[in-house]
C-alpha positions in Angstrom: 0.0 0.0 0.0 1.3 3.5 -0.8 1.5 6.3 1.7 -0.8 9.3 1.5 -1.0 12.7 3.0 -4.3 14.7 2.8 -3.2 18.3 3.3 -5.3 21.4 4.2 -8.4 19.6 5.4 -10.7 20.1 8.4 -10.7 16.8 10.3 -14.1 15.8 11.7 -13.7 15.0 15.3 -17.2 14.3 16.7 -16.4 15.4 20.3 -15.0 18.7 19.1 -17.3 20.9 17.0 -15.3 22.2 14.0 -14.7 26.0 14.2 -14.4 27.9 10.9 -11.6 29.9 12.5 -9.7 26.8 13.6 -6.5 25.8 11.9 -6.7 23.2 9.3 -4.7 20.0 9.6 -3.1 17.3 7.5 -3.8 13.6 7.8 -1.1 11.0 7.2 -1.8 7.5 6.1 0.6 4.6 5.8 -0.2 0.9 5.1 -3.9 1.7 5.1 -3.8 3.2 8.6 -4.0 6.7 9.9 -0.6 7.5 11.4 -0.7 11.2 12.1 -3.1 14.2 12.2 -1.8 17.7 12.6 0.8 20.0 11.2 1.7 19.2 7.6 5.5 19.0 8.2 5.0 16.7 11.2 2.6 14.5 9.3 5.0 14.3 6.3 7.8 13.2 8.8 5.4 10.6 10.4 4.4 9.1 7.0 7.9 8.9 5.6 9.2 9.0 2.0 7.4 7.9 -1.1 4.2 9.8 -0.2 1.4 10.9 -2.4 0.0 14.3 -1.3 -3.5 15.5 -2.0 -4.9 19.0 -1.2 -8.3 18.9 0.5 -8.6 22.7 -0.1 -10.3 23.3 3.3 -12.8 20.6 2.8 -14.2 18.6 5.7 -12.5 15.2 6.1 -14.8 12.6 7.8 -14.6 8.9 8.3 -16.2 7.1 5.4 -19.9 7.2 5.5 -21.7 3.9 6.2 -25.2 3.3 4.9 -27.0 1.1 7.5 -30.0 0.2 5.3 -29.7 0.1 1.5 -30.9 -2.2 -1.2 -28.3 -2.4 -4.0 -29.7 -5.7 -5.1 -33.1 -4.2 -5.7 -31.6 -1.3 -7.7 -29.6 -3.8 -9.7 -32.7 -5.8 -10.6 -34.8 -2.7 -11.2 -32.2 -1.6 -13.8 -32.9 -4.8 -15.8 -36.6 -4.2 -15.8 -39.1 -1.5 -17.0 -37.9 1.6 -15.1 -40.7 4.0 -14.1 -38.7 5.9 -11.5 -38.9 9.7 -12.1 -41.8 9.5 -14.5 -43.7 12.8 -13.8 -47.0 12.0 -15.4 -49.3 9.2 -16.4 -48.5 9.8 -20.1 -44.8 9.3 -19.4 -45.6 6.1 -17.4 -47.7 4.8 -20.3 -45.0 5.6 -22.9 -42.3 3.9 -20.9 -44.3 0.8 -20.4 -45.2 0.6 -24.1 -41.5 1.1 -25.1 -40.3 -1.6 -22.8 -43.0 -4.1 -23.8 -42.2 -3.5 -27.5 -38.4 -3.9 -26.9 -38.8 -7.0 -24.7 -41.2 -9.4 -26.4 -42.1 -12.4 -24.4 -44.3 -13.4 -21.6 -43.8 -11.0 -18.6 -43.5 -7.3 -18.4 -41.8 -6.5 -15.1 -40.5 -3.3 -13.6 -41.4 -0.5 -11.2 -40.8 2.8 -9.7 -44.1 4.5 -10.3 -45.1 7.4 -8.2 -48.2 6.6 -6.1 -49.3 10.2 -6.0 -50.0 10.0 -9.8 -52.8 7.5 -9.2 -56.0 7.5 -7.1 -55.7 6.6 -3.5 -56.6 3.0 -4.2 -54.0 2.7 -6.8 -53.7 2.0 -10.6 -56.0 -0.4 -12.4 -55.4 -3.6 -14.3 -57.6 -2.4 -17.1 -55.3 0.5 -17.7 -52.3 -1.8 -17.8 -54.0 -4.2 -20.1 -54.3 -1.5 -22.7 -50.5 -1.0 -22.6 -49.4 -4.7 -22.5 -52.2 -6.5 -24.1 -52.8 -10.0 -22.7 -49.3 -10.3 -21.3 -48.8 -10.8 -17.6 -47.3 -7.7 -16.0 -46.2 -6.7 -12.5 -44.9 -3.2 -11.8 -43.8 -2.2 -8.2 -44.3 1.3 -6.9 -41.4 3.6 -5.9 -41.7 2.4 -2.2 -41.7 -1.3 -3.2 -44.7 -1.8 -0.9 -47.3 -2.0 -3.7 -47.6 -3.4 -7.2 -49.7 -2.8 -10.3 -50.7 -6.1 -11.9 -52.3 -6.8 -15.3 -55.4 -9.0 -15.6 -53.3 -11.8 -17.0 -51.0 -11.6 -14.0 -53.9 -11.7 -11.6 -55.4 -14.7 -13.4 -52.1 -16.6 -13.4 -51.8 -16.1 -9.7 -55.4 -17.2 -9.1 -56.5 -13.8 -7.7 -60.2 -13.1 -8.0 -63.1 -11.9 -6.0 -63.0 -15.0 -3.8 -59.3 -14.6 -2.9 -58.9 -13.5 0.7 -56.4 -10.8 1.7 -53.2 -12.2 3.2 -52.5 -11.4 6.8 -49.6 -9.1 5.7 -51.2 -7.3 2.8 -54.2 -6.2 1.0 -55.8 -6.7 -2.5 -57.5 -3.5 -3.6 -61.1 -4.1 -4.9 -64.0 -2.3 -6.5 -67.4 -2.0 -4.9 -68.3 -5.5 -6.1 -65.2 -7.1 -4.5 -63.4 -7.7 -7.8 -59.6 -7.1 -7.6 -58.7 -3.8 -9.3 -55.1 -4.5 -10.1 -53.3 -2.9 -7.1 -51.7 -5.2 -4.5 -50.3 -4.1 -1.2 -47.3 -5.6 0.6 -47.8 -9.3 1.2 -50.4 -9.5 -1.5 -47.7 -8.8 -4.1 -46.0 -12.1 -3.4 -48.9 -14.1 -4.9 -47.9 -12.7 -8.3 -44.2 -12.1 -7.6 -43.5 -15.8 -7.0 -44.3 -16.4 -10.6 -41.7 -14.0 -12.0 -38.7 -15.2 -14.0 -35.5 -14.7 -12.1 -32.7 -12.6 -13.7 -29.3 -14.3 -14.2 -27.0 -14.0 -11.2 -24.3 -12.5 -13.4 -26.6 -9.7 -14.5 -27.5 -8.8 -10.9 -23.8 -8.9 -9.9 -22.9 -6.5 -12.6 -25.6 -4.1 -11.4 -24.5 -4.4 -7.7 -20.9 -3.7 -8.8 -21.9 -0.6 -10.7 -24.0 0.7 -7.8 -21.3 0.0 -5.3 -19.0 2.2 -7.2 -21.6 4.9 -7.1 -21.8 4.5 -3.3 -18.1 4.8 -3.0 -18.1 8.0 -5.2 -20.6 9.4 -2.7 -18.2 8.8 0.2 -19.9 5.6 1.4 -17.3 3.0 2.3 -19.5 0.5 4.0 -23.2 -0.6 3.8 -25.8 -3.2 4.8 -27.7 -4.9 2.1 -31.0 -4.7 4.0 -32.6 -8.0 2.9 -30.9 -11.1 1.6 -33.5 -13.6 0.6 -36.4 -13.9 -1.9 -39.1 -11.4 -1.1 -41.5 -9.0 -2.8 -40.7 -9.9 -6.4 -36.9 -10.0 -5.9 -34.5 -13.0 -5.8 -32.0 -13.6 -3.1 -29.0 -11.3 -3.8 -26.5 -13.4 -1.8 -25.2 -15.4 -4.8 -24.6 -12.1 -6.7 -22.5 -10.8 -3.9 -20.6 -14.1 -3.6 -19.9 -13.9 -7.4 -18.3 -10.5 -6.9 -16.4 -11.6 -3.8 -15.0 -14.6 -5.6 -13.9 -12.5 -8.6 -12.3 -9.9 -6.3 -14.3 -7.1 -8.0 -16.3 -5.8 -5.0 -14.8 -2.8 -3.2 -16.3 -1.4 -0.1 -17.3 -3.1 3.1 -20.6 -4.8 2.4 -22.6 -6.6 5.0 -26.0 -8.3 4.8 -29.2 -9.0 6.8 -30.9 -12.3 6.2 -34.6 -12.1 5.3 -37.2 -13.6 7.7 -40.0 -15.0 5.5 -43.3 -13.6 6.4 -45.0 -17.0 6.3 -42.8 -18.2 9.2 -44.8 -20.0 12.0 -43.9 -20.8 15.6 -43.3 -24.4 14.5 -40.7 -23.3 12.1 -38.7 -21.0 14.4 -36.1 -23.5 15.5 -35.4 -24.7 11.9 -35.2 -21.1 10.6 -32.7 -20.1 13.3 -30.5 -23.1 12.6 -30.6 -22.3 8.9 -29.8 -18.6 9.5 -26.8 -19.4 11.7 -25.4 -21.7 9.0 -26.1 -19.3 6.2 -24.6 -16.4 8.2 -21.5 -18.4 8.8 -21.2 -19.3 5.1 -21.6 -15.7 3.9 -19.4 -14.3 6.6 -16.6 -16.7 5.7 -16.9 -15.7 2.1 -16.4 -12.1 2.9 -20.0 -10.9 3.4 -20.6 -10.5 7.1 -24.3 -11.5 7.6 -24.8 -12.1 11.3 -28.1 -10.2 11.2 -31.7 -11.2 10.4 -34.2 -8.8 8.8 -37.6 -8.9 10.5 -40.3 -6.8 8.8 -43.1 -6.1 11.3 -45.3 -3.8 9.3 -45.8 -1.9 6.0 -46.0 1.8 5.4 -48.4 4.6 6.4 -49.3 5.6 2.8 -50.9 2.2 2.1 -52.4 1.9 5.6 -50.2 -1.1 6.2 -48.0 0.4 8.9 -49.1 -0.8 12.4 -50.5 2.0 14.5 -51.5 2.2 18.2 -54.6 4.2 17.2 -56.7 4.0 14.0 -55.8 5.9 10.8 -57.7 9.1 10.4 -61.0 8.4 8.5 -60.6 4.6 8.7 -61.5 2.0 11.3 -58.3 0.2 11.2 -54.8 0.3 12.6 -52.8 -1.2 9.8 -51.2 -4.6 9.7 -48.9 -6.5 12.1 -47.0 -9.0 9.9 -46.0 -11.2 12.8 -48.0 -11.9 16.0 -46.3 -10.4 19.0 -45.8 -13.8 20.5 -44.0 -15.1 17.4 -41.8 -12.1 17.1 -40.8 -12.3 20.8 -39.9 -16.0 20.4 -38.0 -15.5 17.2 -36.0 -12.5 18.4 -35.0 -14.4 21.6 -34.0 -17.5 19.6 -31.9 -15.4 17.1 -30.2 -13.4 19.8 -29.4 -16.5 21.8 -27.8 -18.0 18.7 -25.6 -14.8 18.3 -27.7 -13.3 15.5 -28.7 -9.6 15.7 -32.1 -8.6 14.5 -32.7 -5.7 12.1 -36.4 -4.8 12.4 -38.5 -2.8 9.9 -40.9 -0.8 12.0 -42.8 2.2 10.6 -45.8 2.5 12.9 -45.7 3.3 16.6 -47.4 -0.1 17.4 -44.7 -1.9 15.3 -42.0 -0.1 17.1 -43.5 -1.0 20.5 -43.8 -4.6 19.5 -40.2 -4.7 18.4 -39.0 -3.1 21.7 -41.2 -5.5 23.7 -39.6 -8.4 21.8 -36.1 -7.1 22.6 -37.1 -6.5 26.2 -38.0 -10.2 26.6 -34.4 -11.2 25.8 -32.0 -11.5 28.8 -29.9 -8.4 29.1 -26.5 -10.1 28.7 -27.7 -12.0 25.6 -29.3 -8.9 24.0 -26.3 -6.7 24.5 -24.0 -9.3 23.0 -25.4 -8.6 19.5 -26.2 -5.3 17.7 -30.0 -5.1 17.5 -31.6 -2.2 15.6 -34.9 -0.9 14.4 -35.0 0.8 11.0 -37.3 3.5 9.6 -39.0 4.4 13.0 -41.3 6.9 11.4 -43.7 7.0 14.3 -42.6 6.5 17.9 -44.8 7.0 20.9 -43.2 9.2 23.5 -43.2 6.5 26.1 -41.1 4.3 23.9 -38.3 6.8 23.1 -36.2 6.1 26.2 -36.5 2.3 25.8 -34.0 2.4 22.9 -31.2 3.4 25.2 -32.4 1.3 28.1 -32.4 -1.9 25.9 -29.3 -1.1 23.9 -31.2 -1.0 20.7 -29.9 1.2 17.9 -32.2 3.6 16.1 -31.4 3.0 12.4 -32.8 6.2 10.9 -33.4 7.1 7.2 -33.2 10.9 7.6 -34.0 12.0 4.1 -37.7 11.2 4.8 -38.0 13.6 7.8 -39.5 16.5 6.0 -42.8 17.5 4.5 -42.5 16.2 0.9 -45.3 16.2 -1.5 -46.1 12.5 -0.6 -46.1 13.4 3.1 -48.4 16.3 2.6 -50.8 14.4 0.3 -50.9 11.0 2.0 -48.9 10.6 5.2 -50.0 13.6 7.3 -53.7 13.3 6.5 -53.7 9.6 7.4 -52.0 10.1 10.8 -53.7 13.4 11.7 -52.2 16.5 13.5 -52.2 14.8 17.0 -49.6 12.3 15.9 -47.4 14.8 14.0 -45.1 15.1 17.1 -44.3 11.3 16.7 -42.7 11.7 13.3 -39.0 10.9 13.0 -38.1 11.9 16.6 -34.3 11.8 16.0 -33.7 14.7 18.4 -35.6 13.0 21.2 -33.8 9.7 20.6 -30.5 11.4 20.8 -31.3 13.4 23.9 -32.5 10.1 25.6 -29.1 8.5 25.0 -30.1 6.2 22.2 -27.4 5.1 19.7 -28.1 6.5 16.3 -27.2 5.0 12.9 -28.2 6.3 9.5 -29.0 4.9 6.1 -30.9 5.7 3.0 -33.2 2.9 2.1 -32.1 3.5 -1.5 -33.7 3.1 -4.1 -36.6 4.5 -2.2 -34.6 7.7 -1.6 -31.2 9.1 -2.6 -28.1 7.4 -1.1 -26.1 10.7 -1.0 -25.4 11.2 2.7 -25.3 14.9 2.5 -28.9 15.0 1.3 -30.0 13.0 4.3 -27.8 15.0 6.7 -29.4 18.2 5.3 -32.9 17.0 6.2 -31.8 15.6 9.6 -30.5 19.1 10.5 -33.1 21.4 8.8 -36.1 19.1 8.7 -36.8 20.7 5.2 -36.5 19.2 1.7 -33.2 20.0 0.1 -33.4 23.2 -1.9 -36.6 24.4 -0.2 -35.3 26.8 2.5 -38.7 28.5 2.9 -40.6 25.2 3.5 -42.2 24.6 6.9 -39.9 22.3 8.9 -41.4 19.0 10.0 -41.0 19.0 13.7 -38.0 21.4 14.0 -37.6 20.4 17.7 -36.5 16.9 16.4 -33.6 18.3 14.3 -30.1 17.1 15.0 -27.0 19.2 15.3 -24.8 18.8 12.2 -22.1 17.2 14.3 -24.5 14.5 15.6 -25.9 13.8 12.1 -22.5 13.2 10.6 -21.5 11.1 13.6 -24.5 8.9 13.2 -23.8 8.4 9.5 -20.2 7.5 10.2 -19.4 6.2 13.7 -23.0 5.2 14.5 -23.5 3.1 11.4 -19.9 1.7 11.3 -20.3 0.5 14.9 -23.7 -1.0 14.2 -22.5 -3.0 11.2 -19.1 -3.9 12.7 -17.1 -2.4 9.8 -14.8 -0.4 12.0 -15.0 2.4 14.5 -16.0 5.2 12.1 -13.6 7.5 13.8 -10.8 9.8 12.4 -8.1 8.8 14.8 -4.4 7.7 14.7 -4.3 3.9 14.5 -7.6 3.6 12.8 -8.2 2.2 9.3 -8.1 4.9 6.7 -11.6 4.8 5.3 -12.3 8.5 4.6 -14.6 10.9 2.7 -13.3 14.3 1.8 -16.0 17.0 1.1 -15.6 19.8 -1.3 -16.2 22.4 1.5 -16.5 22.7 5.2 -20.2 22.5 5.8 -19.8 23.9 9.3 -18.7 27.2 7.9 -21.9 27.7 5.8 -25.6 28.0 6.5 -27.6 24.9 7.3 -29.8 25.6 4.3 -26.9 24.9 2.0 -25.9 21.6 3.5 -27.4 19.7 0.5 -24.9 21.5 -1.8 -22.0 19.7 -0.2 -20.4 17.0 -2.4 -17.9 14.3 -1.8 -14.7 15.3 -3.6 -12.7 12.2 -2.8 -13.2 8.8 -1.2 -10.3 6.8 0.4 -10.7 3.1 1.2 -8.0 1.6 3.5 -5.6 4.3 2.4 -6.2 4.1 -1.4 -8.0 6.8 -3.3 -10.8 5.0 -5.1 -13.0 7.9 -6.2 -12.3 11.5 -6.8 
């Protein structure tokens, strides 16, 4: 490994708030390790001869960002399918579907990314899709990957008709006569998704490789593939990762969370845990640490599948709990006892409470021997906020959502009502209560650029909208805390290093094009990663 000196940077030290007037420093790296931080001449001496020197030009130097919840496999598969992401109108959606269907003759038309705000509240219709694809089966996931648009042929192949009952973890949208309309929610998607042709592993691997390089260019040196296992119309991405690891092509510190199938029963817990332990050991030995299980307890607010303590406004329901509390408690205890951490998807306040109750039932020493975490945490009842710290459960936040986007104004806020607005993305309360915070993106649901998420965490406003009303400004985070969560917090959670800029630590670094502490918070989203260093090697600039 070559030696490297990063000169004229502002080192990010989480316990010392950077001061715009403070002297800049140099960082010296040798053999992939930070060996000196300080005066340039002293750093040069510490590194020794044969050094490459790079000018940071006053930019903030942080540990590499770590995305604690991302879906590169989903993005890789999406790129092989009909891409509707970013389509701004129904006409554009129709045109893209027609083009894809014409260019890919055959049985299935598969894809996704459509914006749910472009359709009625109960979703798009099969009859509309039939006009575009004819009698071909088609399944198109929405941008959140919690709903799908199916053609009549696809519904027929899956045997979905007026007599088909809703699954326990989803919903089939219907007309007044009870006939399925073509929109499937959460678990109902699987009835069609299980019929889809699976893309070749090599194609998925190429997509993951391309996307991993984009993460690295954004300053992200480590990440968690948030679901390894067949689910929701996607194959298991484990083999694609193994393909890249065997070839030596994958850069960055990837980890994985092994999917808990939603049809798991109490009778199957012991066998599932044994299989998970064996699979985790196999993947970890191959270079993909996967000592975590992904447990999805509910859906999302916008489709009324998030599990709430009180009913949705205007509806006599509280959403869906995908696992009975007794099953979740037994499963979490068995996984933790086997040394497997649990990564819970919980959006609604009832789902968060169920997750915390399950963790609370695990003996303290057993629970603290693994790194349990709850992701998304959109709504948390005030009584449950201090339980994160008390139980040693990390709050795995996706900060980019914590603002009043068009979707939030149109769907989320009306469904939860004003009395629950104070429960939304309570990052500030969690931090003040002593909870450990990690951060991620949930890409491709939102951008993986850490600076966009940090902007929202600090301002509670959408990037580029300085006059927008902040969403719960009392829950904003100081910039220092947001960066720390996206570096040290996530790195510690995933076990990919300390996430600290310190002598003796591995040199995984991100160099920004400016010092964001020196500018207004409203401009945070303008910060860009100018250079990424992985174990002392410049891999993106």
